[in-house]
A tleap script that builds the chain and sets N, CA, C and O, in Angstrom:
source leaprc.protein.ff14SB
mol = sequence {
  NGLN VAL GLN LEU VAL GLU SER GLY GLY GLY
  LEU VAL GLN ALA GLY GLY SER LEU ARG LEU
  SER CYS ALA ALA SER GLY ARG THR PHE SER
  SER TYR ALA MET GLY TRP PHE ARG GLN ALA
  PRO GLY LYS GLU ARG GLU PHE VAL ALA ALA
  ILE SER SER SER GLY SER SER THR TYR TYR
  ALA ASP SER VAL LYS GLY ARG PHE THR ILE
  SER ARG ASP ASN ALA LYS ASN THR VAL LEU
  LEU GLN MET ASN SER LEU LYS PRO GLU ASP
  THR ALA VAL TYR TYR CYS ALA ALA GLY PRO
  ILE PHE ARG GLY LEU ARG VAL GLY GLN TYR
  ASP TYR TRP GLY GLN GLY THR GLN VAL THR
  VAL SER CPRO
}
set mol.1.N position { 12.518 15.502 11.230 }
set mol.1.CA position { 11.224 16.050 10.909 }
set mol.1.C position { 10.155 15.028 11.196 }
set mol.1.O position { 9.058 15.459 11.552 }
set mol.2.N position { 10.330 13.775 11.090 }
set mol.2.CA position { 9.427 12.816 11.405 }
set mol.2.C position { 9.971 11.809 12.305 }
set mol.2.O position { 11.087 11.321 12.124 }
set mol.3.N position { 9.166 11.471 13.322 }
set mol.3.CA position { 9.569 10.244 14.126 }
set mol.3.C position { 8.470 9.180 14.129 }
set mol.3.O position { 7.272 9.448 14.224 }
set mol.4.N position { 8.937 8.055 14.025 }
set mol.4.CA position { 8.078 6.837 13.821 }
set mol.4.C position { 8.156 5.913 14.979 }
set mol.4.O position { 9.261 5.610 15.428 }
set mol.5.N position { 6.989 5.412 15.532 }
set mol.5.CA position { 7.016 4.493 16.678 }
set mol.5.C position { 6.028 3.337 16.274 }
set mol.5.O position { 4.846 3.592 16.045 }
set mol.6.N position { 6.515 2.112 16.195 }
set mol.6.CA position { 5.810 0.979 15.747 }
set mol.6.C position { 5.324 0.097 16.844 }
set mol.6.O position { 5.978 -0.037 17.878 }
set mol.7.N position { 4.198 -0.500 16.642 }
set mol.7.CA position { 3.620 -1.483 17.637 }
set mol.7.C position { 2.788 -2.413 17.074 }
set mol.7.O position { 2.471 -2.227 15.899 }
set mol.8.N position { 2.316 -3.476 17.713 }
set mol.8.CA position { 1.408 -4.515 17.239 }
set mol.8.C position { 2.125 -5.776 16.897 }
set mol.8.O position { 1.465 -6.729 16.482 }
set mol.9.N position { 3.390 -5.866 17.031 }
set mol.9.CA position { 4.024 -7.205 16.695 }
set mol.9.C position { 3.744 -8.120 17.851 }
set mol.9.O position { 3.331 -7.726 18.941 }
set mol.10.N position { 4.018 -9.479 17.512 }
set mol.10.CA position { 3.833 -10.499 18.542 }
set mol.10.C position { 3.928 -11.841 17.826 }
set mol.10.O position { 4.356 -11.970 16.679 }
set mol.11.N position { 3.495 -12.818 18.599 }
set mol.11.CA position { 3.499 -14.242 18.263 }
set mol.11.C position { 2.059 -14.673 17.853 }
set mol.11.O position { 1.091 -14.473 18.586 }
set mol.12.N position { 1.985 -15.239 16.711 }
set mol.12.CA position { 0.662 -15.843 16.118 }
set mol.12.C position { 0.978 -17.103 15.286 }
set mol.12.O position { 2.077 -17.272 14.758 }
set mol.13.N position { -0.059 -17.992 15.194 }
set mol.13.CA position { 0.057 -19.190 14.607 }
set mol.13.C position { -0.257 -18.944 13.073 }
set mol.13.O position { -1.007 -18.060 12.658 }
set mol.14.N position { 0.437 -19.872 12.284 }
set mol.14.CA position { 0.156 -19.770 10.904 }
set mol.14.C position { -1.328 -19.719 10.506 }
set mol.14.O position { -2.155 -20.423 11.084 }
set mol.15.N position { -1.640 -18.907 9.549 }
set mol.15.CA position { -3.031 -18.675 9.237 }
set mol.15.C position { -3.705 -17.566 9.944 }
set mol.15.O position { -4.830 -17.161 9.649 }
set mol.16.N position { -2.955 -17.088 10.906 }
set mol.16.CA position { -3.647 -16.036 11.732 }
set mol.16.C position { -3.343 -14.665 11.295 }
set mol.16.O position { -2.625 -14.497 10.309 }
set mol.17.N position { -3.840 -13.656 11.956 }
set mol.17.CA position { -3.622 -12.333 11.631 }
set mol.17.C position { -2.982 -11.432 12.590 }
set mol.17.O position { -3.053 -11.736 13.781 }
set mol.18.N position { -2.340 -10.320 12.225 }
set mol.18.CA position { -1.825 -9.339 12.955 }
set mol.18.C position { -1.949 -7.863 12.348 }
set mol.18.O position { -1.850 -7.703 11.132 }
set mol.19.N position { -2.150 -6.873 13.146 }
set mol.19.CA position { -2.255 -5.580 12.543 }
set mol.19.C position { -1.038 -4.721 13.195 }
set mol.19.O position { -0.936 -4.574 14.413 }
set mol.20.N position { -0.244 -4.240 12.376 }
set mol.20.CA position { 1.031 -3.443 12.840 }
set mol.20.C position { 0.562 -1.976 12.691 }
set mol.20.O position { -0.098 -1.604 11.721 }
set mol.21.N position { 0.922 -1.198 13.659 }
set mol.21.CA position { 0.571 0.284 13.671 }
set mol.21.C position { 1.973 1.085 13.752 }
set mol.21.O position { 2.856 0.727 14.532 }
set mol.22.N position { 2.109 2.158 12.919 }
set mol.22.CA position { 3.139 3.132 12.936 }
set mol.22.C position { 2.585 4.434 13.287 }
set mol.22.O position { 1.785 4.976 12.525 }
set mol.23.N position { 2.963 5.005 14.432 }
set mol.23.CA position { 2.475 6.388 14.799 }
set mol.23.C position { 3.532 7.359 14.502 }
set mol.23.O position { 4.660 7.183 14.964 }
set mol.24.N position { 3.273 8.301 13.817 }
set mol.24.CA position { 4.209 9.393 13.321 }
set mol.24.C position { 4.034 10.679 14.088 }
set mol.24.O position { 2.924 11.037 14.481 }
set mol.25.N position { 5.109 11.356 14.294 }
set mol.25.CA position { 5.006 12.712 14.840 }
set mol.25.C position { 5.692 13.682 13.783 }
set mol.25.O position { 6.702 13.380 13.147 }
set mol.26.N position { 5.036 14.842 13.686 }
set mol.26.CA position { 5.744 15.922 12.730 }
set mol.26.C position { 4.538 16.425 11.961 }
set mol.26.O position { 3.623 15.655 11.669 }
set mol.27.N position { 4.526 17.661 11.642 }
set mol.27.CA position { 3.480 18.355 10.964 }
set mol.27.C position { 3.428 18.021 9.404 }
set mol.27.O position { 2.388 18.153 8.758 }
set mol.28.N position { 4.631 17.579 8.846 }
set mol.28.CA position { 4.778 17.270 7.593 }
set mol.28.C position { 4.520 15.718 7.128 }
set mol.28.O position { 4.886 15.310 6.025 }
set mol.29.N position { 3.880 14.940 8.048 }
set mol.29.CA position { 3.670 13.592 7.772 }
set mol.29.C position { 2.941 13.311 6.549 }
set mol.29.O position { 3.330 12.428 5.784 }
set mol.30.N position { 1.854 14.044 6.307 }
set mol.30.CA position { 0.989 13.802 5.210 }
set mol.30.C position { 1.720 14.121 3.799 }
set mol.30.O position { 1.141 13.848 2.747 }
set mol.31.N position { 2.939 14.675 3.808 }
set mol.31.CA position { 3.612 14.870 2.555 }
set mol.31.C position { 4.490 13.714 2.262 }
set mol.31.O position { 5.130 13.699 1.211 }
set mol.32.N position { 4.566 12.728 3.131 }
set mol.32.CA position { 5.600 11.589 2.904 }
set mol.32.C position { 4.902 10.303 2.384 }
set mol.32.O position { 3.830 9.953 2.877 }
set mol.33.N position { 5.459 9.647 1.465 }
set mol.33.CA position { 5.239 8.347 1.199 }
set mol.33.C position { 5.681 7.373 2.404 }
set mol.33.O position { 6.663 7.657 3.090 }
set mol.34.N position { 5.028 6.381 2.598 }
set mol.34.CA position { 5.318 5.407 3.705 }
set mol.34.C position { 5.576 4.107 3.075 }
set mol.34.O position { 5.042 3.740 2.028 }
set mol.35.N position { 6.489 3.373 3.820 }
set mol.35.CA position { 6.684 1.877 3.318 }
set mol.35.C position { 6.920 1.030 4.645 }
set mol.35.O position { 7.250 1.483 5.742 }
set mol.36.N position { 6.698 -0.200 4.333 }
set mol.36.CA position { 7.002 -1.237 5.379 }
set mol.36.C position { 8.023 -2.092 4.773 }
set mol.36.O position { 7.944 -2.447 3.597 }
set mol.37.N position { 9.091 -2.469 5.643 }
set mol.37.CA position { 10.131 -3.406 5.369 }
set mol.37.C position { 10.149 -4.525 6.298 }
set mol.37.O position { 9.444 -4.463 7.305 }
set mol.38.N position { 10.904 -5.578 6.061 }
set mol.38.CA position { 11.009 -6.572 7.133 }
set mol.38.C position { 12.437 -7.182 6.951 }
set mol.38.O position { 13.030 -7.189 5.872 }
set mol.39.N position { 12.898 -7.662 8.049 }
set mol.39.CA position { 14.293 -8.342 7.998 }
set mol.39.C position { 14.265 -9.594 8.859 }
set mol.39.O position { 14.003 -9.499 10.058 }
set mol.40.N position { 14.513 -10.702 8.321 }
set mol.40.CA position { 14.590 -12.004 8.981 }
set mol.40.C position { 15.964 -12.209 9.288 }
set mol.40.O position { 16.837 -11.610 8.660 }
set mol.41.N position { 16.263 -13.124 10.339 }
set mol.41.CA position { 17.552 -13.538 10.708 }
set mol.41.C position { 18.334 -13.965 9.590 }
set mol.41.O position { 17.893 -14.788 8.788 }
set mol.42.N position { 19.563 -13.413 9.482 }
set mol.42.CA position { 20.453 -13.841 8.330 }
set mol.42.C position { 20.210 -13.332 6.930 }
set mol.42.O position { 20.889 -13.653 5.955 }
set mol.43.N position { 19.161 -12.493 6.918 }
set mol.43.CA position { 18.757 -11.943 5.558 }
set mol.43.C position { 18.764 -10.402 5.595 }
set mol.43.O position { 18.627 -9.800 6.660 }
set mol.44.N position { 18.917 -9.803 4.469 }
set mol.44.CA position { 18.861 -8.337 4.312 }
set mol.44.C position { 17.400 -7.849 4.509 }
set mol.44.O position { 16.426 -8.586 4.358 }
set mol.45.N position { 17.336 -6.556 4.854 }
set mol.45.CA position { 16.036 -5.808 4.893 }
set mol.45.C position { 15.345 -5.900 3.572 }
set mol.45.O position { 15.979 -5.613 2.556 }
set mol.46.N position { 14.101 -6.275 3.503 }
set mol.46.CA position { 13.373 -6.388 2.286 }
set mol.46.C position { 12.156 -5.598 2.105 }
set mol.46.O position { 11.457 -5.407 3.100 }
set mol.47.N position { 11.823 -5.141 1.042 }
set mol.47.CA position { 10.524 -4.287 0.969 }
set mol.47.C position { 9.351 -5.188 1.067 }
set mol.47.O position { 9.336 -6.322 0.588 }
set mol.48.N position { 8.252 -4.573 1.783 }
set mol.48.CA position { 6.987 -5.259 1.851 }
set mol.48.C position { 5.851 -4.574 1.306 }
set mol.48.O position { 5.051 -5.201 0.612 }
set mol.49.N position { 5.692 -3.329 1.551 }
set mol.49.CA position { 4.599 -2.507 1.000 }
set mol.49.C position { 4.774 -1.115 1.005 }
set mol.49.O position { 5.546 -0.633 1.834 }
set mol.50.N position { 4.185 -0.398 0.216 }
set mol.50.CA position { 4.300 1.125 0.216 }
set mol.50.C position { 2.957 1.810 -0.076 }
set mol.50.O position { 2.086 1.190 -0.686 }
set mol.51.N position { 2.768 3.050 0.334 }
set mol.51.CA position { 1.518 3.807 0.087 }
set mol.51.C position { 1.938 5.174 -0.053 }
set mol.51.O position { 2.838 5.654 0.635 }
set mol.52.N position { 1.226 5.886 -1.036 }
set mol.52.CA position { 1.495 7.218 -1.445 }
set mol.52.C position { 1.188 8.228 -0.235 }
set mol.52.O position { 0.616 7.850 0.787 }
set mol.53.N position { 1.588 9.447 -0.428 }
set mol.53.CA position { 1.238 10.352 0.584 }
set mol.53.C position { -0.149 10.650 1.014 }
set mol.53.O position { -0.477 10.925 2.168 }
set mol.54.N position { -0.995 10.565 -0.088 }
set mol.54.CA position { -2.487 10.755 0.080 }
set mol.54.C position { -3.158 9.529 0.501 }
set mol.54.O position { -4.261 9.594 1.042 }
set mol.55.N position { -2.543 8.363 0.281 }
set mol.55.CA position { -3.206 7.025 0.558 }
set mol.55.C position { -3.937 6.537 -0.531 }
set mol.55.O position { -4.673 5.558 -0.403 }
set mol.56.N position { -3.781 7.211 -1.734 }
set mol.56.CA position { -4.568 6.704 -2.956 }
set mol.56.C position { -3.973 5.544 -3.698 }
set mol.56.O position { -4.645 4.843 -4.455 }
set mol.57.N position { -2.662 5.352 -3.457 }
set mol.57.CA position { -1.977 4.281 -4.237 }
set mol.57.C position { -1.163 3.430 -3.303 }
set mol.57.O position { -0.467 3.888 -2.397 }
set mol.58.N position { -1.298 2.202 -3.581 }
set mol.58.CA position { -0.510 1.172 -2.819 }
set mol.58.C position { 0.393 0.227 -3.660 }
set mol.58.O position { 0.119 0.056 -4.848 }
set mol.59.N position { 1.331 -0.318 -3.161 }
set mol.59.CA position { 2.155 -1.293 -3.831 }
set mol.59.C position { 2.743 -2.340 -2.976 }
set mol.59.O position { 3.244 -2.023 -1.897 }
set mol.60.N position { 2.720 -3.594 -3.387 }
set mol.60.CA position { 3.103 -4.705 -2.458 }
set mol.60.C position { 4.171 -5.606 -3.218 }
set mol.60.O position { 4.176 -5.809 -4.432 }
set mol.61.N position { 5.058 -6.103 -2.306 }
set mol.61.CA position { 5.975 -7.196 -2.741 }
set mol.61.C position { 5.114 -8.427 -3.101 }
set mol.61.O position { 4.075 -8.675 -2.489 }
set mol.62.N position { 5.560 -9.163 -4.077 }
set mol.62.CA position { 4.780 -10.295 -4.586 }
set mol.62.C position { 4.596 -11.304 -3.520 }
set mol.62.O position { 3.588 -12.010 -3.512 }
set mol.63.N position { 5.508 -11.407 -2.632 }
set mol.63.CA position { 5.370 -12.474 -1.436 }
set mol.63.C position { 4.212 -12.172 -0.512 }
set mol.63.O position { 3.751 -13.063 0.202 }
set mol.64.N position { 3.709 -10.888 -0.504 }
set mol.64.CA position { 2.614 -10.467 0.470 }
set mol.64.C position { 1.400 -10.120 -0.259 }
set mol.64.O position { 0.388 -9.936 0.416 }
set mol.65.N position { 1.332 -9.999 -1.544 }
set mol.65.CA position { 0.198 -9.515 -2.256 }
set mol.65.C position { -0.969 -10.438 -2.080 }
set mol.65.O position { -0.885 -11.658 -2.216 }
set mol.66.N position { -2.069 -9.783 -1.768 }
set mol.66.CA position { -3.361 -10.526 -1.451 }
set mol.66.C position { -3.556 -10.867 -0.025 }
set mol.66.O position { -4.679 -11.139 0.399 }
set mol.67.N position { -2.457 -10.862 0.766 }
set mol.67.CA position { -2.504 -11.165 2.168 }
set mol.67.C position { -2.354 -9.993 3.074 }
set mol.67.O position { -2.958 -9.980 4.147 }
set mol.68.N position { -1.546 -8.957 2.689 }
set mol.68.CA position { -1.257 -7.826 3.512 }
set mol.68.C position { -2.019 -6.613 2.843 }
set mol.68.O position { -2.254 -6.553 1.636 }
set mol.69.N position { -2.357 -5.705 3.718 }
set mol.69.CA position { -2.955 -4.416 3.272 }
set mol.69.C position { -2.277 -3.245 3.997 }
set mol.69.O position { -2.249 -3.244 5.228 }
set mol.70.N position { -1.737 -2.260 3.291 }
set mol.70.CA position { -1.278 -1.137 3.836 }
set mol.70.C position { -2.278 -0.005 3.884 }
set mol.70.O position { -3.031 0.077 2.914 }
set mol.71.N position { -2.402 0.831 4.798 }
set mol.71.CA position { -3.274 2.004 4.807 }
set mol.71.C position { -2.711 2.994 5.641 }
set mol.71.O position { -1.752 2.734 6.368 }
set mol.72.N position { -3.309 4.271 5.583 }
set mol.72.CA position { -2.842 5.418 6.351 }
set mol.72.C position { -3.969 6.229 6.794 }
set mol.72.O position { -4.993 6.225 6.112 }
set mol.73.N position { -3.893 6.948 7.898 }
set mol.73.CA position { -4.866 7.935 8.226 }
set mol.73.C position { -4.099 9.188 8.584 }
set mol.73.O position { -3.573 9.325 9.689 }
set mol.74.N position { -4.047 10.099 7.627 }
set mol.74.CA position { -3.268 11.308 7.918 }
set mol.74.C position { -3.710 12.221 8.943 }
set mol.74.O position { -2.954 13.043 9.461 }
set mol.75.N position { -5.053 12.072 9.272 }
set mol.75.CA position { -5.481 12.901 10.333 }
set mol.75.C position { -4.993 12.503 11.686 }
set mol.75.O position { -4.917 13.266 12.649 }
set mol.76.N position { -4.651 11.159 11.671 }
set mol.76.CA position { -4.195 10.546 12.945 }
set mol.76.C position { -2.668 10.351 12.880 }
set mol.76.O position { -2.059 9.833 13.815 }
set mol.77.N position { -2.096 10.753 11.814 }
set mol.77.CA position { -0.565 10.554 11.633 }
set mol.77.C position { -0.248 9.011 11.926 }
set mol.77.O position { 0.633 8.657 12.710 }
set mol.78.N position { -1.020 8.184 11.248 }
set mol.78.CA position { -0.821 6.779 11.389 }
set mol.78.C position { -0.822 5.980 10.176 }
set mol.78.O position { -1.627 6.269 9.291 }
set mol.79.N position { 0.046 4.935 10.016 }
set mol.79.CA position { 0.021 4.060 8.996 }
set mol.79.C position { -0.013 2.609 9.499 }
set mol.79.O position { 0.743 2.210 10.385 }
set mol.80.N position { -0.910 1.855 8.900 }
set mol.80.CA position { -1.033 0.440 9.365 }
set mol.80.C position { -0.646 -0.636 8.371 }
set mol.80.O position { -0.504 -0.375 7.177 }
set mol.81.N position { -0.490 -1.764 8.840 }
set mol.81.CA position { -0.176 -2.961 7.994 }
set mol.81.C position { -0.988 -4.077 8.473 }
set mol.81.O position { -0.616 -4.635 9.505 }
set mol.82.N position { -2.074 -4.498 7.861 }
set mol.82.CA position { -2.906 -5.565 8.211 }
set mol.82.C position { -2.342 -6.848 7.545 }
set mol.82.O position { -2.206 -6.897 6.322 }
set mol.83.N position { -2.024 -7.852 8.326 }
set mol.83.CA position { -1.388 -8.997 7.865 }
set mol.83.C position { -2.344 -10.183 8.052 }
set mol.83.O position { -2.744 -10.431 9.189 }
set mol.84.N position { -2.715 -10.892 7.069 }
set mol.84.CA position { -3.697 -11.961 7.078 }
set mol.84.C position { -2.984 -13.142 6.597 }
set mol.84.O position { -1.942 -13.048 5.947 }
set mol.85.N position { -3.568 -14.323 6.928 }
set mol.85.CA position { -3.070 -15.573 6.366 }
set mol.85.C position { -1.487 -15.702 6.571 }
set mol.85.O position { -0.759 -16.021 5.630 }
set mol.86.N position { -1.056 -15.469 7.697 }
set mol.86.CA position { 0.333 -15.321 7.995 }
set mol.86.C position { 0.955 -16.656 7.851 }
set mol.86.O position { 0.321 -17.669 8.149 }
set mol.87.N position { 2.234 -16.703 7.384 }
set mol.87.CA position { 3.050 -17.943 7.212 }
set mol.87.C position { 4.306 -17.787 8.012 }
set mol.87.O position { 4.802 -16.695 8.289 }
set mol.88.N position { 4.821 -19.039 8.392 }
set mol.88.CA position { 6.191 -18.894 9.054 }
set mol.88.C position { 7.227 -18.161 8.407 }
set mol.88.O position { 8.111 -17.597 9.052 }
set mol.89.N position { 7.159 -18.139 7.097 }
set mol.89.CA position { 8.217 -17.401 6.459 }
set mol.89.C position { 8.090 -15.745 6.371 }
set mol.89.O position { 8.887 -14.992 5.810 }
set mol.90.N position { 6.795 -15.359 7.121 }
set mol.90.CA position { 6.660 -13.881 7.382 }
set mol.90.C position { 7.367 -13.550 8.605 }
set mol.90.O position { 7.429 -12.369 8.946 }
set mol.91.N position { 7.917 -14.479 9.317 }
set mol.91.CA position { 8.653 -14.102 10.632 }
set mol.91.C position { 9.903 -13.194 10.296 }
set mol.91.O position { 10.805 -13.508 9.519 }
set mol.92.N position { 9.810 -12.070 10.981 }
set mol.92.CA position { 10.913 -11.035 10.776 }
set mol.92.C position { 10.660 -9.859 11.734 }
set mol.92.O position { 9.636 -9.799 12.415 }
set mol.93.N position { 11.660 -8.894 11.764 }
set mol.93.CA position { 11.314 -7.679 12.359 }
set mol.93.C position { 10.805 -6.833 11.280 }
set mol.93.O position { 11.380 -6.790 10.192 }
set mol.94.N position { 9.699 -6.128 11.549 }
set mol.94.CA position { 8.979 -5.233 10.695 }
set mol.94.C position { 9.278 -3.740 10.993 }
set mol.94.O position { 9.147 -3.248 12.114 }
set mol.95.N position { 9.702 -3.045 9.863 }
set mol.95.CA position { 10.082 -1.645 10.117 }
set mol.95.C position { 9.101 -0.616 9.228 }
set mol.95.O position { 8.860 -0.852 8.044 }
set mol.96.N position { 8.619 0.430 9.856 }
set mol.96.CA position { 7.988 1.492 9.196 }
set mol.96.C position { 8.972 2.494 8.728 }
set mol.96.O position { 9.974 2.741 9.398 }
set mol.97.N position { 8.700 3.133 7.500 }
set mol.97.CA position { 9.596 4.158 7.018 }
set mol.97.C position { 8.911 5.192 6.302 }
set mol.97.O position { 7.821 4.971 5.774 }
set mol.98.N position { 9.469 6.287 6.250 }
set mol.98.CA position { 8.859 7.527 5.575 }
set mol.98.C position { 9.885 8.054 4.552 }
set mol.98.O position { 11.052 8.183 4.923 }
set mol.99.N position { 9.542 8.359 3.319 }
set mol.99.CA position { 10.311 8.978 2.277 }
set mol.99.C position { 9.649 9.897 1.444 }
set mol.99.O position { 8.445 10.122 1.573 }
set mol.100.N position { 10.413 10.488 0.528 }
set mol.100.CA position { 9.772 11.533 -0.266 }
set mol.100.C position { 9.046 10.979 -1.510 }
set mol.100.O position { 8.252 11.723 -2.086 }
set mol.101.N position { 9.250 9.779 -1.950 }
set mol.101.CA position { 8.664 9.259 -3.179 }
set mol.101.C position { 7.836 8.015 -2.857 }
set mol.101.O position { 8.102 7.288 -1.900 }
set mol.102.N position { 6.897 7.818 -3.634 }
set mol.102.CA position { 5.983 6.645 -3.448 }
set mol.102.C position { 6.764 5.518 -4.248 }
set mol.102.O position { 7.436 5.735 -5.257 }
set mol.103.N position { 6.577 4.301 -3.654 }
set mol.103.CA position { 7.027 2.975 -4.253 }
set mol.103.C position { 8.630 2.949 -4.268 }
set mol.103.O position { 9.249 2.454 -5.211 }
set mol.104.N position { 9.220 3.487 -3.213 }
set mol.104.CA position { 10.664 3.339 -2.948 }
set mol.104.C position { 10.874 1.951 -2.496 }
set mol.104.O position { 10.333 1.566 -1.459 }
set mol.105.N position { 11.658 1.134 -3.234 }
set mol.105.CA position { 11.837 -0.215 -2.937 }
set mol.105.C position { 13.220 -0.391 -2.112 }
set mol.105.O position { 13.437 -1.482 -1.583 }
set mol.106.N position { 14.070 0.560 -2.003 }
set mol.106.CA position { 15.315 0.374 -1.382 }
set mol.106.C position { 15.357 1.029 -0.096 }
set mol.106.O position { 14.663 2.030 0.082 }
set mol.107.N position { 16.148 0.540 0.882 }
set mol.107.CA position { 16.308 1.021 2.187 }
set mol.107.C position { 16.657 2.616 2.174 }
set mol.107.O position { 16.124 3.476 2.874 }
set mol.108.N position { 17.676 2.793 1.211 }
set mol.108.CA position { 18.217 4.096 1.045 }
set mol.108.C position { 17.375 5.229 0.463 }
set mol.108.O position { 17.776 6.390 0.382 }
set mol.109.N position { 16.164 4.795 0.058 }
set mol.109.CA position { 15.238 5.841 -0.561 }
set mol.109.C position { 14.321 6.334 0.661 }
set mol.109.O position { 13.411 7.120 0.399 }
set mol.110.N position { 14.493 5.960 1.828 }
set mol.110.CA position { 13.703 6.490 2.848 }
set mol.110.C position { 14.551 7.212 3.952 }
set mol.110.O position { 15.634 6.782 4.350 }
set mol.111.N position { 13.967 8.315 4.387 }
set mol.111.CA position { 14.661 9.149 5.385 }
set mol.111.C position { 14.483 8.880 6.856 }
set mol.111.O position { 15.360 9.226 7.647 }
set mol.112.N position { 13.399 8.285 7.250 }
set mol.112.CA position { 13.063 8.114 8.611 }
set mol.112.C position { 12.569 6.690 8.818 }
set mol.112.O position { 11.829 6.176 7.980 }
set mol.113.N position { 12.963 6.030 9.927 }
set mol.113.CA position { 12.517 4.713 10.290 }
set mol.113.C position { 12.170 4.534 11.683 }
set mol.113.O position { 12.721 5.187 12.568 }
set mol.114.N position { 11.221 3.621 11.918 }
set mol.114.CA position { 10.805 3.251 13.139 }
set mol.114.C position { 11.940 2.262 13.949 }
set mol.114.O position { 13.011 1.949 13.428 }
set mol.115.N position { 11.606 1.915 15.032 }
set mol.115.CA position { 12.507 1.096 15.717 }
set mol.115.C position { 12.384 -0.498 15.391 }
set mol.115.O position { 13.255 -1.281 15.770 }
set mol.116.N position { 11.382 -0.863 14.753 }
set mol.116.CA position { 11.064 -2.174 14.457 }
set mol.116.C position { 10.274 -2.918 15.425 }
set mol.116.O position { 10.439 -2.721 16.629 }
set mol.117.N position { 9.337 -3.848 14.940 }
set mol.117.CA position { 8.673 -4.629 15.833 }
set mol.117.C position { 8.708 -6.091 15.372 }
set mol.117.O position { 8.604 -6.372 14.178 }
set mol.118.N position { 8.849 -6.980 16.284 }
set mol.118.CA position { 9.037 -8.442 16.010 }
set mol.118.C position { 7.706 -9.173 15.679 }
set mol.118.O position { 6.748 -9.089 16.448 }
set mol.119.N position { 7.657 -9.860 14.574 }
set mol.119.CA position { 6.473 -10.675 14.185 }
set mol.119.C position { 7.083 -12.008 13.983 }
set mol.119.O position { 8.006 -12.234 13.200 }
set mol.120.N position { 6.451 -12.948 14.810 }
set mol.120.CA position { 6.845 -14.398 14.794 }
set mol.120.C position { 5.606 -15.253 14.497 }
set mol.120.O position { 4.599 -15.156 15.198 }
set mol.121.N position { 5.683 -16.042 13.516 }
set mol.121.CA position { 4.598 -16.876 13.031 }
set mol.121.C position { 5.016 -18.238 13.214 }
set mol.121.O position { 5.950 -18.695 12.556 }
set mol.122.N position { 4.348 -18.962 14.120 }
set mol.122.CA position { 4.682 -20.345 14.496 }
set mol.122.C position { 3.909 -21.293 13.645 }
set mol.122.O position { 2.779 -20.974 13.276 }
set mol.123.N position { 4.465 -22.501 13.287 }
set mol.123.CA position { 3.774 -23.479 12.479 }
set mol.123.C position { 2.475 -24.088 13.135 }
set mol.123.O position { 1.813 -24.930 12.528 }
savepdb mol mol.pdb
quit
């Protein structure tokens, strides 16, 4: 029902910023809550941020709170992750996901996933 394509990853120095974009296809996009996850080498995929279907509510992992901002534009079928004050420990593959409920913190709570985009933060 929903296909997700991510972009915007790359290499940035510590303290810098990146904006990740997730473009969705499907007429039911606006009914889904969206989330961002990340997975670093040797670690499990972890929750980063979530946004409700309307965009009125957001939730963040403690590790990124105050630095990352999730937003969505339902008219454009797009969800964004603005990442500021990046740290080397933010280095990971970042994934966009769509699911039926807001604030799903587990991988299994989402039905659709993007391909992932690499974010590398150098010291």
